[in-house]
FIROVEX-524931 format. One line per 3 residues: number of its first residue (from 0); their letters; for each residue y, z, x of C-alpha. Coordinates in steps of 0.05 Angstrom, whole numbers, plus 5000, padded with zeros to 4 digits. Layout:
<miros>
NUM = A = Y:Z:X  ...
</miros>
This chain:
<miros>
0 = MTI = 8661:7747:2938  8616:7689:2922  8608:7673:2996
3 = LLL = 8590:7745:3011  8538:7745:2956  8510:7680:2982
6 = IVI = 8504:7709:3051  8467:7770:3024  8420:7725:2985
9 = IIL = 8406:7683:3047  8392:7745:3088  8345:7773:3034
12 = ITV = 8309:7706:3029  8302:7704:3105  8274:7775:3106
15 = III = 8225:7758:3051  8202:7695:3088  8194:7734:3153
18 = QYK = 8155:7789:3117  8112:7737:3082  8096:7702:3148
21 = SKR = 8082:7769:3181  8037:7790:3125  8002:7723:3126
24 = ERS = 7993:7726:3201  7966:7798:3197  7919:7778:3141
27 = KNL = 7894:7719:3184  7883:7765:3244  7847:7818:3202
30 = KYI = 7802:7764:3173  7787:7740:3244  7772:7811:3266
33 = KNK = 7725:7822:3207  7686:7757:3219  7684:7768:3294
36 = LKT = 7657:7839:3285  7603:7812:3238  7583:7761:3291
39 = IIS = 7582:7813:3347  7539:7860:3305  7491:7807:3280
42 = ENN = 7482:7773:3348  7486:7838:3388  7528:7802:3441
45 = NQK = 7578:7829:3492  7640:7795:3466  7706:7830:3452
48 = LLV = 7761:7820:3402  7818:7778:3430  7880:7768:3387
51 = VTD = 7949:7746:3409  7999:7783:3366  8067:7817:3367
54 = DKE = 8042:7868:3317  8041:7934:3357  7997:7971:3307
57 = LRE = 7947:7913:3307  7945:7912:3383  7931:7986:3384
60 = LLV = 7876:7977:3332  7844:7922:3375  7844:7969:3436
63 = VIN = 7809:8023:3396  7758:7974:3367  7743:7944:3436
66 = NLL = 7734:8014:3465  7687:8030:3407  7648:7966:3421
69 = DFS = 7641:7986:3495  7617:8056:3475  7568:8027:3426
72 = KKA = 7539:7978:3478  7532:8034:3529  7499:8080:3477
75 = FAD = 7451:8024:3457  7435:8009:3530  7422:8083:3543
78 = YRK = 7378:8087:3481  7337:8026:3503  7329:8054:3573
81 = KEM = 7306:8121:3546  7260:8086:3496  7227:8046:3552
84 = SMS = 7223:8107:3596  7191:8148:3541  7142:8092:3527
87 = KML = 7123:8089:3600  7118:8165:3604  7073:8169:3543
90 = SNI = 7029:8113:3571  7023:8149:3638  7011:8217:3606
93 = SHD = 6956:8186:3562  6924:8158:3625  6933:8223:3664
96 = LKT = 6903:8264:3608  6846:8215:3595  6823:8213:3668
99 = PLT = 6811:8288:3678  6784:8297:3608  6734:8241:3619
102 = VVL = 6712:8275:3684  6706:8342:3648  6664:8309:3593
105 = GYI = 6619:8279:3646  6609:8347:3680  6594:8381:3614
108 = ETI = 6544:8327:3593  6509:8335:3661  6504:8410:3651
111 = KLD = 6481:8401:3579  6430:8345:3589  6401:8362:3657
114 = EDI = 6350:8416:3642  6328:8420:3715  6398:8434:3742
117 = SKE = 6400:8494:3788  6447:8554:3779  6484:8534:3843
120 = ERD = 6495:8463:3819  6516:8488:3750  6567:8535:3782
123 = ILL = 6595:8479:3824  6603:8434:3763  6635:8491:3723
126 = SKV = 6683:8503:3780  6703:8429:3777  6710:8433:3701
129 = HKK = 6756:8493:3710  6798:8457:3762  6806:8394:3720
132 = TLE = 6823:8436:3658  6879:8470:3697  6906:8402:3717
135 = VID = 6909:8381:3644  6944:8446:3624  6994:8439:3681
138 = LIN = 7011:8367:3660  7020:8388:3587  7065:8446:3608
141 = KFF = 7107:8400:3651  7114:8351:3593  7138:8405:3545
144 = DLA = 7185:8435:3597  7218:8368:3606  7222:8358:3531
147 = KLE = 7256:8426:3523  7306:8412:3579  7325:8344:3551
150 = SGD = 7332:8369:3480  7375:8428:3502  7326:8480:3474
153 = KEV = 7314:8513:3541  7366:8566:3558  7381:8575:3632
156 = PLT = 7428:8635:3640  7470:8635:3703  7479:8694:3750
159 = RVN = 7494:8710:3823  7435:8692:3867  7421:8709:3940
162 = MNE = 7402:8640:3967  7377:8669:4034  7324:8710:3996
165 = VCR = 7305:8651:3952  7292:8607:4013  7254:8661:4052
168 = KKI = 7210:8679:3993  7190:8607:3977  7173:8587:4048
171 = LDF = 7131:8650:4054  7095:8633:3989  7074:8566:4021
174 = YDN = 7065:8590:4092  6990:8600:4090  6980:8532:4058
177 = LTA = 7025:8499:4109  6991:8530:4169  6922:8514:4141
180 = KGF = 6943:8440:4136  6970:8442:4207  7043:8433:4189
183 = QVD = 7098:8450:4238  7151:8489:4200  7225:8486:4217
186 = IEI = 7268:8539:4182  7343:8547:4188  7371:8604:4147
189 = PEK = 7438:8635:4169  7446:8709:4180  7506:8710:4134
192 = VIY = 7485:8723:4062  7500:8663:4018  7509:8675:3943
195 = ALG = 7509:8619:3892  7514:8611:3817  7442:8600:3794
198 = NLE = 7380:8625:3759  7321:8656:3796  7268:8627:3750
201 = ALD = 7298:8557:3753  7306:8561:3829  7235:8583:3837
204 = RIM = 7212:8522:3799  7259:8476:3838  7236:8502:3906
207 = NNL = 7163:8498:3885  7172:8425:3865  7210:8405:3928
210 = ISN = 7164:8440:3978  7101:8416:3942  7129:8346:3943
213 = AIK = 7143:8350:4018  7073:8375:4032  7040:8323:3988
216 = YGN = 7079:8262:4011  7099:8284:4081  7030:8304:4106
219 = EGN = 7026:8244:4153  7083:8274:4193  7054:8345:4191
222 = YIG = 7125:8371:4193  7167:8406:4141  7237:8434:4145
225 = LNL = 7278:8482:4102  7353:8489:4116  7405:8532:4081
228 = SYD = 7478:8517:4095  7545:8526:4061  7619:8508:4059
231 = DNF = 7678:8539:4022  7655:8515:3954  7580:8502:3955
234 = AYV = 7513:8527:3980  7465:8472:4004  7389:8475:4008
237 = EVW = 7352:8419:4044  7277:8409:4042  7252:8353:4087
240 = DKG = 7191:8322:4119  7172:8269:4169  7124:8229:4125
243 = KGI = 7123:8156:4106  7187:8164:4067  7216:8128:4008
246 = DET = 7238:8055:4008  7313:8046:3996  7299:8004:3934
249 = NIE = 7261:8063:3903  7309:8119:3919  7347:8112:3853
252 = KVF = 7281:8115:3814  7253:8178:3845  7283:8224:3792
255 = ERM = 7262:8181:3733  7208:8205:3686  7137:8191:3710
258 = YTL = 7159:8158:3775  7104:8177:3825  7127:8142:3888
261 = EDS = 7065:8099:3884  7103:8038:3910  7138:8074:3967
264 = RNK = 7089:8127:3991  7014:8137:3984  6975:8123:3921
267 = LYQ = 6923:8175:3943  6974:8229:3928  6997:8204:3860
270 = GSG = 7019:8261:3814  7046:8268:3744  7115:8243:3765
273 = LGL = 7150:8298:3725  7164:8348:3781  7227:8315:3809
276 = TIT = 7253:8297:3740  7247:8370:3719  7280:8390:3784
279 = KRL = 7341:8346:3770  7346:8370:3698  7344:8443:3720
282 = LNK = 7398:8431:3772  7441:8398:3718  7433:8462:3677
285 = LGG = 7455:8502:3738  7516:8458:3748  7487:8431:3813
288 = EIF = 7468:8363:3841  7411:8336:3884  7413:8281:3936
291 = LKS = 7358:8242:3972  7359:8208:4040  7299:8177:4073
294 = KSY = 7281:8144:4139  7207:8130:4148  7170:8179:4195
297 = EKT = 7237:8209:4217  7265:8248:4159  7260:8247:4084
300 = SFT = 7305:8301:4055  7320:8327:3986  7385:8367:3987
303 = YKL = 7413:8404:3927  7479:8440:3921  7502:8498:3877
306 = KRI = 7570:8529:3867  7580:8583:3919  7601:8654:3901
309 = KY = 7640:8687:3958  7625:8760:3942
</miros>
């Protein structure tokens, strides 16, 4: 009996010692985790928590914490990128607003101070004031449209859209402008009616932006193309030109806020840089995607796809 009791006591003591060591080891690891997290937060570095342990729950906790650290770093990087982008956008908008407003002010001062100005000269200046004012309004509207899209305040209801009609209507809207500028127009629209999940107002804006972009930046090639195609799942619309094109290093930047292609195309045709950004945001709302390929003076194409509806 005494031997049995002694064995039980030894076993209990062993269990207590093991539990004590385990608790001590866990406490040591938790202390390390706490201090390491403080260091990571204070120094804002990219380190992770590395602990060698047999404690299953502690290992699972470390995986969750490291995943949270990765998410936090990505969120912070995205925030910094957006902050820098917004700063650049505000700087560019300030410049783009200041330039036409300064011109408008100059025209108005000329009209106001020049008592000998003729009616014809006055009308010309007023016409220029009107044009510049419209440019300012257009820029402001684009800025607020983008802000609404990115904040989620702009609703874009989806419905069945006849993509053949969308393409025909938009190329007709621009046809007079294209012929006046001497553009050769290449249109490929299939006889089969292609339906897609979209929104007529959004698609009108998207097509306006893409065709205007092709006219503005592809004028050196004097050639513009519009192709509608499809497969079992998607409808594809391609707008292309034969202009100077976009350097490969700039392709990823084209859809960023306020990017105006000034490094890859022609500074004479610099715009607000919001058109393509709005285009991409609208396509995201429609559940679509847009792709860009460019080869200088051969073909620069913007192709977007939408989910096809087969009825």
